[in-house]
VEXDREN-2710 file (C-alpha; in Angstrom, 1 decimal):
% VEXDREN-2710
k/r/px/py/pz
1/MET/6.3/30.0/-11.0
2/ARG/5.4/28.1/-7.9
3/ASP/1.7/29.0/-8.3
4/ALA/1.8/27.9/-11.9
5/ILE/3.1/24.5/-11.0
6/ALA/0.6/24.2/-8.1
7/ARG/-2.3/24.9/-10.4
8/ARG/-1.2/22.2/-12.9
9/LEU/-0.2/19.5/-10.5
10/ARG/-1.9/18.2/-7.4
11/PRO/0.4/17.6/-4.3
12/THR/0.1/13.8/-4.8
13/GLN/1.2/14.2/-8.4
14/ILE/4.2/16.2/-7.3
15/ARG/5.1/13.5/-4.8
16/GLU/4.9/10.9/-7.5
17/LEU/7.2/12.9/-9.8
18/ILE/9.7/13.2/-6.9
19/LEU/9.5/9.5/-6.4
20/ILE/10.2/8.9/-10.1
21/LEU/13.2/11.2/-9.9
22/VAL/14.5/9.5/-6.7
23/ILE/14.2/6.0/-8.4
24/VAL/16.0/7.2/-11.5
25/GLY/18.7/8.9/-9.3
26/LEU/19.2/5.7/-7.3
27/ILE/19.5/3.6/-10.5
28/VAL/22.1/6.0/-11.8
29/PHE/24.0/6.0/-8.5
30/PHE/24.1/2.2/-8.2
31/ALA/25.1/1.9/-11.8
32/THR/28.4/3.7/-10.9
33/GLN/28.9/1.4/-7.8
34/VAL/27.9/-2.1/-8.9
35/ASP/29.5/-3.9/-11.9
36/ASN/27.1/-4.9/-14.6
37/TYR/24.2/-3.2/-12.9
38/LEU/22.3/-1.9/-15.9
39/THR/21.5/-5.3/-17.3
40/GLY/18.4/-7.3/-18.0
41/ARG/19.3/-9.5/-15.0
42/THR/18.9/-6.5/-12.6
43/PHE/15.7/-5.5/-14.2
44/ASN/14.2/-9.0/-14.0
45/ARG/15.2/-9.2/-10.3
46/ILE/13.5/-6.0/-9.4
47/THR/10.4/-6.6/-11.4
48/THR/9.8/-10.0/-9.8
49/THR/10.6/-8.8/-6.3
50/PHE/8.0/-6.0/-5.8
51/PRO/4.8/-7.3/-7.5
52/ILE/3.5/-9.1/-4.4
53/VAL/4.1/-6.0/-2.2
54/ALA/2.6/-3.7/-4.8
55/VAL/-0.6/-5.8/-5.2
56/VAL/-1.2/-5.9/-1.4
57/ALA/-0.3/-2.2/-1.2
58/VAL/-3.2/-1.4/-3.7
59/GLY/-5.6/-3.0/-1.2
60/GLN/-3.9/-1.3/1.7
61/VAL/-4.5/2.1/0.1
62/LEU/-8.3/1.5/0.1
63/VAL/-8.1/1.0/3.9
64/VAL/-5.6/3.8/4.7
65/LEU/-7.6/6.3/2.8
66/THR/-10.4/5.8/5.4
67/ARG/-8.0/6.5/8.3
68/ASN/-7.6/2.8/9.1
69/ILE/-4.9/0.2/8.6
70/ASP/-4.7/-3.6/8.0
71/LEU/-1.7/-5.1/9.7
72/SER/-2.9/-8.7/9.1
73/VAL/-2.2/-8.7/5.3
74/GLY/1.1/-10.7/5.8
75/SER/-0.8/-13.5/7.6
76/GLN/-3.5/-13.4/5.0
77/VAL/-1.0/-13.8/2.2
78/GLY/0.6/-16.7/4.0
79/LEU/-2.6/-18.5/4.8
80/VAL/-3.9/-18.2/1.2
81/ALA/-0.5/-19.4/-0.2
82/LEU/-0.4/-22.4/2.1
83/THR/-4.1/-23.2/1.5
84/LEU/-3.7/-23.1/-2.3
85/GLY/-0.5/-25.1/-2.1
86/THR/-2.3/-27.7/0.0
87/ILE/-5.1/-27.9/-2.6
88/MET/-2.7/-28.5/-5.4
89/ARG/-0.7/-31.0/-3.4
90/ASP/-3.8/-33.1/-2.5
91/LEU/-5.5/-32.6/-5.9
92/GLY/-4.8/-36.2/-6.8
93/ASN/-7.0/-37.4/-4.0
94/ALA/-9.9/-35.1/-4.9
95/PRO/-13.1/-36.4/-6.8
96/GLY/-12.7/-36.8/-10.5
97/PHE/-14.9/-33.8/-11.5
98/ILE/-12.7/-31.5/-9.3
99/GLN/-9.6/-32.8/-11.0
100/ASP/-11.2/-32.2/-14.4
101/ALA/-12.2/-28.7/-13.5
102/PHE/-8.6/-27.8/-12.4
103/GLU/-7.2/-29.4/-15.5
104/LEU/-9.4/-27.2/-17.7
105/PHE/-9.6/-24.0/-15.6
106/GLY/-6.7/-24.4/-13.2
107/PRO/-5.3/-20.8/-13.1
108/ILE/-8.8/-19.2/-12.9
109/LEU/-10.0/-21.6/-10.2
110/LEU/-6.9/-21.2/-8.1
111/VAL/-6.9/-17.4/-8.3
112/GLY/-10.6/-17.4/-7.6
113/VAL/-10.3/-19.5/-4.5
114/GLY/-7.4/-17.3/-3.3
115/VAL/-9.3/-14.1/-3.8
116/LEU/-12.5/-15.4/-2.1
117/LEU/-10.5/-16.7/0.9
118/GLY/-8.7/-13.4/1.2
119/ALA/-12.0/-11.5/0.8
120/ALA/-13.5/-13.6/3.6
121/MET/-10.6/-12.7/6.0
122/GLY/-11.0/-9.0/4.9
123/ALA/-14.7/-9.2/5.6
124/ILE/-14.0/-10.4/9.2
125/ASN/-11.7/-7.4/9.7
126/GLY/-14.1/-5.0/8.1
127/ALA/-17.1/-6.1/10.1
128/ILE/-15.3/-5.8/13.4
129/VAL/-13.9/-2.3/12.5
130/ALA/-16.9/-0.8/10.7
131/TYR/-19.8/-2.3/12.6
132/GLY/-18.1/-3.4/15.9
133/ARG/-16.3/0.0/16.1
134/VAL/-13.1/-1.6/17.3
135/PRO/-10.0/0.4/16.2
136/ALA/-8.4/-1.1/13.1
137/ILE/-4.9/-1.3/14.6
138/ILE/-6.3/-3.5/17.5
139/THR/-8.5/-5.6/15.3
140/THR/-5.8/-6.4/12.7
141/LEU/-3.1/-7.0/15.2
142/ALA/-5.4/-9.7/16.7
143/THR/-6.3/-11.2/13.4
144/LEU/-2.7/-11.1/12.3
145/ALA/-2.0/-13.6/15.1
146/ILE/-5.3/-15.6/14.5
147/TYR/-4.7/-16.0/10.8
148/ARG/-1.1/-17.1/11.5
149/VAL/-2.3/-19.8/13.9
150/VAL/-4.9/-21.0/11.4
151/THR/-2.0/-21.2/8.9
152/ILE/-0.1/-23.4/11.3
153/GLU/-3.2/-25.7/11.7
154/VAL/-3.7/-25.9/7.9
155/ALA/0.0/-26.8/7.5
156/GLU/-0.2/-29.7/10.0
157/ALA/3.6/-29.4/10.6
158/ARG/4.3/-30.0/6.9
159/SER/5.7/-27.7/4.3
160/ILE/4.4/-27.3/0.7
161/THR/6.8/-28.1/-2.1
162/THR/6.4/-27.8/-5.9
163/ARG/6.5/-31.6/-6.3
164/GLY/3.3/-32.6/-8.1
165/PHE/2.4/-29.0/-9.1
166/PRO/1.3/-28.5/-12.7
167/ASP/3.8/-27.0/-15.1
168/TRP/1.8/-23.8/-15.5
169/LEU/2.0/-23.1/-11.8
170/VAL/5.7/-23.9/-11.5
171/ASP/6.6/-21.8/-14.5
172/PHE/4.2/-18.9/-13.8
173/ALA/6.7/-16.6/-12.0
174/GLY/9.2/-17.0/-14.9
175/THR/6.7/-16.7/-17.7
176/ASN/7.4/-13.7/-20.0
177/ALA/4.7/-11.5/-21.4
178/VAL/7.1/-9.6/-23.6
179/GLU/10.8/-10.0/-24.4
180/ILE/12.8/-6.9/-25.4
181/GLY/16.4/-7.9/-25.9
182/ASP/17.9/-8.9/-22.5
183/PHE/14.9/-7.4/-20.7
184/ASP/12.0/-9.8/-20.0
185/ILE/8.7/-8.3/-19.0
186/ARG/7.3/-11.0/-16.7
187/LEU/3.6/-11.9/-16.7
188/ILE/3.5/-11.3/-12.9
189/PHE/4.7/-7.8/-13.5
190/VAL/2.0/-7.2/-16.2
191/LEU/-0.6/-8.5/-13.8
192/THR/0.6/-6.1/-11.1
193/LEU/0.3/-3.2/-13.6
194/VAL/-3.3/-4.2/-14.4
195/VAL/-4.2/-4.3/-10.7
196/VAL/-2.7/-0.9/-10.1
197/ALA/-4.4/0.6/-13.1
198/LEU/-7.8/-0.8/-12.1
199/GLY/-7.3/0.5/-8.5
200/GLN/-6.4/4.0/-9.8
201/LEU/-9.5/4.0/-12.0
202/VAL/-11.7/3.1/-9.1
203/LEU/-10.3/6.0/-7.0
204/ARG/-10.5/8.5/-9.8
205/TYR/-13.7/7.8/-11.6
206/LEU/-16.1/5.7/-9.4
207/PRO/-18.3/7.3/-6.7
208/TYR/-17.0/4.7/-4.2
209/GLY/-13.4/5.9/-4.7
210/ARG/-14.4/9.6/-4.1
211/ARG/-16.3/8.6/-1.0
212/LEU/-13.2/6.9/0.4
213/TYR/-11.3/10.3/0.1
214/ALA/-14.3/12.1/1.7
215/ILE/-14.4/9.6/4.6
216/GLY/-10.7/9.9/5.3
217/SER/-10.7/13.7/5.0
218/ASN/-13.5/14.2/7.6
219/PRO/-15.4/11.1/8.8
220/ASP/-17.9/13.2/10.8
221/ALA/-18.7/15.4/7.9
222/ALA/-19.1/12.3/5.7
223/ARG/-21.6/10.9/8.1
224/THR/-23.5/14.2/8.3
225/ALA/-23.6/14.3/4.5
226/GLY/-25.3/10.9/4.6
227/LEU/-22.4/8.9/3.1
228/PRO/-22.5/5.1/3.9
229/VAL/-19.4/5.3/6.0
230/LYS/-19.6/1.9/7.7
231/ARG/-20.5/0.1/4.5
232/ASP/-17.6/1.8/2.5
233/VAL/-15.1/1.0/5.3
234/PHE/-16.3/-2.6/5.4
235/TRP/-15.8/-3.0/1.6
236/ALA/-12.4/-1.3/1.8
237/PHE/-11.3/-4.1/4.1
238/VAL/-12.9/-6.7/1.8
239/GLY/-11.0/-5.3/-1.2
240/CYS/-7.8/-5.3/0.8
241/GLY/-8.3/-9.0/1.7
242/ALA/-9.2/-10.0/-1.8
243/LEU/-6.0/-8.5/-3.2
244/ALA/-4.1/-10.1/-0.3
245/GLY/-5.6/-13.4/-1.6
246/LEU/-4.4/-12.6/-5.2
247/ALA/-1.0/-11.9/-3.7
248/GLY/-1.1/-15.3/-1.9
249/PHE/-1.5/-17.0/-5.3
250/MET/1.4/-14.9/-6.6
251/PHE/3.5/-15.9/-3.5
252/LEU/2.8/-19.6/-4.1
253/ALA/3.7/-19.2/-7.8
254/ARG/6.9/-17.3/-7.2
255/PHE/8.3/-19.3/-4.3
256/GLY/6.7/-22.7/-4.6
257/ASN/8.0/-24.0/-1.3
258/ILE/5.7/-22.6/1.4
259/THR/6.1/-22.9/5.2
260/VAL/4.1/-21.6/8.1
261/ILE/6.1/-18.3/8.1
262/ALA/5.1/-17.4/4.6
263/GLY/4.3/-13.7/4.3
264/GLN/5.7/-13.0/7.8
265/GLY/6.9/-9.3/7.9
266/LEU/5.2/-8.5/4.6
267/GLU/2.9/-6.0/6.4
268/LEU/5.9/-3.8/7.1
269/GLU/6.9/-3.7/3.5
270/VAL/3.4/-2.9/2.4
271/VAL/2.9/-0.1/4.9
272/ALA/6.3/1.3/3.9
273/ALA/5.3/1.2/0.2
274/VAL/2.0/3.0/0.9
275/VAL/3.4/5.8/3.1
276/VAL/6.5/6.3/1.0
277/GLY/4.2/6.5/-2.0
278/GLY/2.5/9.5/-0.6
279/VAL/-0.6/8.0/0.8
280/ASN/-1.4/10.0/4.0
281/ILE/-1.4/7.6/6.9
282/PHE/-4.1/9.9/8.5
283/GLY/-6.4/9.3/5.5
284/GLY/-7.9/11.4/2.8
285/SER/-5.1/11.6/0.2
286/GLY/-3.0/9.4/-1.9
287/SER/-3.1/7.2/-5.1
288/MET/-2.5/3.7/-6.3
289/ILE/0.3/5.0/-8.6
290/GLY/2.1/6.4/-5.6
291/ALA/1.9/3.1/-3.7
292/PHE/3.2/1.3/-6.7
293/LEU/6.2/3.7/-7.0
294/GLY/6.8/3.2/-3.3
295/ALA/7.0/-0.5/-3.8
296/VAL/9.4/0.0/-6.8
297/LEU/11.6/2.3/-4.7
298/ILE/11.8/-0.3/-1.9
299/ALA/12.6/-3.1/-4.3
300/VAL/15.3/-1.0/-6.0
301/LEU/16.9/-0.2/-2.7
302/GLU/16.8/-3.8/-1.4
303/GLN/18.1/-5.4/-4.5
304/SER/20.8/-2.8/-5.1
305/LEU/22.1/-2.7/-1.5
306/THR/22.2/-6.5/-1.4
307/ARG/24.5/-6.5/-4.5
308/TRP/26.5/-3.5/-3.3
309/ILE/27.1/-4.2/0.4
310/GLY/25.1/-7.3/1.1
311/ILE/22.6/-6.0/3.7
312/SER/21.0/-8.4/6.1
313/ASP/17.3/-8.9/6.8
314/PHE/17.7/-6.9/10.0
315/MET/19.2/-4.0/8.1
316/ARG/16.4/-4.3/5.6
317/ASP/13.8/-3.9/8.3
318/PHE/15.8/-0.9/9.7
319/LEU/15.8/0.7/6.3
320/LEU/12.0/0.2/6.0
321/GLY/11.5/1.8/9.4
322/VAL/13.6/4.8/8.4
323/LEU/11.6/5.1/5.2
324/ILE/8.3/5.0/7.0
325/LEU/9.4/7.7/9.5
326/ALA/10.8/9.9/6.7
327/ALA/7.6/9.5/4.6
328/VAL/5.3/10.4/7.5
329/ALA/7.5/13.4/8.4
330/SER/7.5/14.6/4.8
331/ASP/3.7/14.2/4.7
332/LYS/3.3/16.5/7.7
333/VAL/5.8/19.1/6.5
334/VAL/6.4/19.1/2.8
335/LEU/3.2/17.6/1.4
336/GLY/1.1/19.6/3.8
337/ARG/2.6/22.9/2.5
338/LEU/2.2/21.8/-1.1
339/GLN/-1.5/21.0/-0.3
340/GLU/-2.0/24.5/1.1
341/ALA/-0.2/26.1/-1.8
342/TRP/-2.4/24.2/-4.3
343/ILE/-5.6/25.2/-2.5
344/ARG/-4.5/28.9/-2.5
345/ALA/-3.6/28.7/-6.2
346/ARG/-7.0/27.1/-7.0
347/ARG/-8.9/29.7/-5.0
348/ARG/-7.1/32.6/-6.7
349/GLU/-7.7/31.0/-10.1
350/GLU/-11.5/30.6/-9.3
351/ALA/-11.7/34.2/-8.0
352/ALA/-10.0/35.5/-11.2
353/GLU/-12.5/33.5/-13.4
354/ARG/-15.5/34.8/-11.4
355/ALA/-14.1/38.4/-11.7
356/THR/-13.7/37.9/-15.5
357/ARG/-17.1/36.4/-15.9
358/ASP/-18.8/39.1/-13.8
359/GLY/-16.9/41.8/-15.7
360/GLY/-18.0/40.4/-19.0
361/GLY/-21.6/40.3/-17.8
362/THR/-21.4/44.0/-16.8
363/ASP/-19.9/45.0/-20.1
364/GLY/-22.6/43.1/-21.9
365/GLN/-25.3/45.1/-20.1
END
């Protein structure tokens, strides 16, 4: 029975199924503890809480698969959000053609600027790590502080408010894509699903995605095989930064009021979502779907515990730390054994197929 399951499901898929069961179990448990829990209000709270973390987590997966990590994503999101807010605040003083362009293509232009700014910060990280050969944890700790200081300079001791923002930006976070009774499917949630789906398609079907797995599994072997390791690592950081830029736009649209501490601590939630979602922190395995489920699990816990016992921000960080430790430990023990069982099952299956094929050839002679 165990071999049959192992042949049909990869270890990462088993981890994803376990996460789904855990999420469902948590929802059932909290439904018995919190009054009026299974309502559209709870669903809307959860589905508007985790999209920012999930989008950044998709970019973080690209980096972690290569045995690296980007700890500056929170500062990137904050800088992009504040920059975009500053642009919209001062748009009335811009030249007429810029105002006309934003009036016609406001959402596309604002998202484009955010993604480009995030990609530029990711390119800085990627160049230092891939070509400068500075460890990612050192590089991104430094740029975390640098980007935060730049955010402070951009802010000029002023906060961004929604006053003067166009209606489409103010209403973006609350805009529904689909309404099903009391359950509203927010546009921001649909956008997150699209990002996760595209990220998963890249990993599964594009050569670049397969190379990321190869680099993380064995960097030396990847270099020996002639894979463009430096270039791929560089573009992983660029992709992570670009998605942090998109999340910066989402952060501005959701909160509106932006200060210099925007995005602070977001990197902890993102790393927690990634490792809880089954992405191996040592590289080489994981999926975008797993990271998405990790973000959902964290959002369910945060929102449910807040309504149940009213946890503080300090307890939330404690919870995230526990989840990270538990996820890394399970990767080393449980997921490692599942990986070995899957490999053994596949080898036995291949050996049986060869024996059948060889036997058939002999009979034919």
